[in-house]
N, C-alpha and C positions, 0 to 999 in steps of 0.2 A: 752911123755907128761903125767903128772900125772892127776888123776881124778880132783884134785883141779884146775889145769891149764885149763882143758877142761871146767869146770864149770865157771871159770873166763872168758874165751873166750866167752862162750855161753851168759853169762850175759852182758858182755861189748859189744859184736858185734851183738846180736840179741834182747835180752829181753829189755834192756834199750832203744835202738832206737825204738823198737815197742811201748813201753809205751809212749815215748816222741812224736812219730808220732800221736798216738791216742789222747794224750793231746792237741796237736796242732789242731786236728780236732774239739775237744770239745770247745777249746777257739775260734775257728772260728765261731762255732754256737752261742756262747755268743756274739761275736762281731757283728754278723749279726742279733742279736736280735731274733734268732730262738730257743733259749734255754728255758728250763723250770727248775723247781726245781730238777727234775731227772738228768738233765745234770750237774747241779752244784754239786749234790751229787756224780756223776760219776767222776767229776774232782777231788773232794776231795779224793775219793777212789783211783784213779790212782796216785795222788801225794803221798799218803801214800805208795802205792805199789812201786813206784819209790824209795822212801826213804828206804824201806825195802831191795830192791835189792842193793842199794848203801851201806847199812849197811852190807849186805852179802859180798860184795866185800871187805870191810874193814876187816871182819872176816877171809876171805880166805887169804888175804895178811898178816894178823897177825898170820896165822897158826893155827887158832882156829877151822877149819873144817877138819875132818879126811876123809880118802878115802871113807869109807862107807857112811858117811853123805853126802859127795859131790855127790856120785852116786845117792843117794835117791833124792836129790834136782834136779839133772839132769833129772831123770825119771819123777819127778813131773812137771818140766817145759815142757818136751816133751809131757806129757799127756795134759797139759793146751793148748799148741800150737795146738795139734791135735783136741781138742774140738772146738777151735776157727775156724778152717778151714772147 
């Protein structure tokens, strides 16, 4: 498996589902009227992040990400996930 394929799997199977789960939680806050302006800003930020990851998938599938760049992105994602936990 190439580094690009590993990155694609990571984004498809972990990152985007995590972002979508968090967005669902934020939308539940809005629906229950327990949200504030910060929640709405967080929704906007997470939607932008989801779009960036979807664009990344497009770039990987188009062959625009090389091995080195793919590994750097994987490392960044792992760092982000470890900070979250």
